[in-house]
N, C-alpha and C positions, 0 to 999 in steps of 0.2 A: 625625378631626382632620387637617388639613394644616398644614405648617410652612413658615415663611419663615426662612432663616438669612442673616445678613449679618455679615461681619467685616472688620476693618482691620488693617493691619500697616505698620510704618514702613520695611520693607525690601523688600517685594514689593507688587505691586498687590493691591488689595482683591478679595475674592471674595464674591459673593452666590449663595446657593443657594435656589431655590424648588422645592419638591416639591408638585405640585398634581394632584389627581385629581378625576374627576367633571366635571360640567358644569351649566350653568344656562341656560335658554332665555327670551328676552324677545321679545315681538312687536315687529316693526319699526314705528316711528312715522314720520310724514311728515318729509321733510327740511326743516331750518330754512333759510329764505332769509335769508342774512346774508353780506355781503362782509367777510371777515376782513382785518385789516391784516397787514403783514409780521410784526410782533411776535406777533400772535395766532396766525399760522400756525406760527411757531417754538414758541410755547407749547403748542399742541395736539400737535405732533410730539414735543416733549420730555416732555409729560405721558404720552403713550402709551409712550414708551421707559422711563421711570422706573416707572410704575405697572403696566404690563402685561408687560414683557419679562422673560425669565429666561435665564440662561446654561446651563440644563439642559432636557432633554426633559420632556414631560408637563405643561407649563404651559398651562392653559386660556385664558390671557390675559384675565383678568377683573379688574375693580376689587375690591380687598380693603381693608376699612377697619373701624374700630371703630364701634359703634353706642352702646354704653353708655360712660360715662366711664371713662377709664383711672385706676385708683386705684393710685398709684405709691408703693411702699415702698422707701426707700434703705437698703441695708446698708452701713455703714461702721464701721471699727474704731477710728477716731479722729475728731476734730471736722471737719477739712477744710472750713473756711469758704469759701475761694475756689471750690472745686468745687461746694459746695452753692449758692452764689450763681449759678454758671453753670447749674446744673440749674433753679433757680427762674426764671432769665432765659429759658431755652429754653422752659419750660412757659408762661410769660407770652406769649412770641411766638406759640406755637402756638395758645393759647387765644384770642388776639386775631384769628387768621386763621380759625378754625373758626366757622361760623355755623349748623350743623345740630344744635346741642345737645351736641356732643362737647366734653369738657374733660379735661385732665389735672389730677388732684388729688393732691397729696402727702398721704400718710396715715402715721400712726404705728402703725397696726395691721396687722401682717403678715397676720393671718388674714382680714382683710377686703379685702386688696389683690388685684388681678388682674394686677399688673405689679411686678416687683422689679428694682431696679438695684443691682448689686454694685459698689461703689466701693472697690476693694481690690487687692491683688496677686493674680495668677492662681492661685498655689498655695493661697491662702486660700479661694478659691471651693470647692476640694475638700472643705474642712471644713464649708462652709456648704450646698452643694448639689452632691452628687457627680455627678448626671446632667448638670447644666449644665456642670460642669467637664470632663466627658467630651466635650461638644460643643466646648469651647474647645481640647481637646487632640487630638481625633480627626483624624488625618492632617495635623496642623499641627506642624511641627518648628521654628517660628520664633516670636519674640515678637510678640504682637498688642497693639494699643492699645485695642481695643474690639470688641464684638460685640453684635448685637441678634438675638433669636430671638422669633418670634411664632407663635402657633397660631390657625387660623381653622376654622370649621365648613364642611365641603365644600358642603353644600346651600345655605348662605346667603352664603358668602364674608365672614362677619363675624368679625373678630378678637376673641378672648375671653381671651387670655393673652399676656404678653410677659416676657421675661427679657433684661436688658441688663448687659453687663460693661464697666466702665471701669477700665483699668489704672492704679492709683494710683502705680505706679513711674515712669510717664512724666513728662516736664517738664509744668509747669502749663499752658503754652500748648497743648500737644498734648492734654492732658486736656480742656481747654475746647472745642477744636475737635471732639474725639471725642464729647463729651457732646452737642453740638448735632447732630452727624451721626447718632449711634446712636438717640437719642430720636426724631428725625425719621423714621428708617428703620423704627422699630417701629410707625409709623402705617400701614404698608402700602406704603411706597415703598422697596423693598428693592434695586432695581437700580442699578448704577453705570454711568456714561456717560463717554465721552471727549470729549463735545461742548463743554462749557464749563468752563474751568479755575477760574472763580470760584464754581462751584456746589458746594454741600455734597455733591452726588452725583458729583463728579468722580472718575473711576476712578484717575487717576494721581497723586493727592495725595501718597501716601507716597513714590513714586519721585522726585517733583519737589520734595519737602519743602514742599508747599503747606499753609497753614493757612487754614481758612475759619471765621471766628467770627461772621459775620453772613450772613443770607440775602440773596442778590441778588434782584432783582425776579422773575425766572423761578421761583426756588424758592418765594418767597412765594406766587406765583400758583398753583403746583402744589398746595401745601398748602391754600390757600384753595378751590380748585376741588374737590379730593378731599373736603373737609369742608364742602361746600355742600349745602343741603337737597335739591337736585335730583339730586345725584350718588349713585346707588344702588350698593351692593355687588353684584357680579355683572354689571355692565355690561361689554359687550365693546367693541372698538375703535369700531364703528359707533355704538353707543348713546352712548358717552361723548363722541364728537365732536359728535353731535347735541345733547347736553345742554350741552356747553361753549359751542357757538355760541348756544344759547338763552339761557344766562346772560350771555354777552358782549353779545348783542343787547339784552337787557333793561337792562344797565348803561349802554349808550350812549344810551338814551332820555332 
């Protein structure tokens, strides 16, 4: 298994870690003849940055995504209605964008889940999941507002497990922004960028006290393209650009 780590803090820039091993080979297909608009060129560039890049060595730069539905179990020690509303709203947004059969489904059965969201204080995670708490604490000596961790199979680049932490000690507006970000990044979009300050993937949100509670158009299109039927896990930069142009060409007809 390979792992994607992503975390946020209010006092330092966010950090994403992707540890990737192995490779996957695809035959090159013919180039798609399509003249992209200025926006579409930005979209392709941003998609490559968010979906393929890593801040660490060993990244094969391949598309990583879920194939089966994400069955999400929420661990909370009290009711937290506003936070649950934010979780449900985020799930609805993502499900509306995905067209390849992927869905996030809330479940009340922990044993049947393949994703768990801990909505609590950081120290409470230690009592609930010691290994995940170690990830939250390993080399981190500052408070974090959230973290998303996903595992994928090396040979297929398919995600099959996610753990998400949302710090319930933070102000509600921070929790709502973090919920949107961390659930989104558990989809296989783990990289942070300095390109767009209104993006959920903006690296300097903590330092600049930026809150993003809605997806801008670029973010919506990145999620939509990642979970499009033509976008396969394991695609490299050339393959994904070809298929994005194919999708965009078809949509303009």
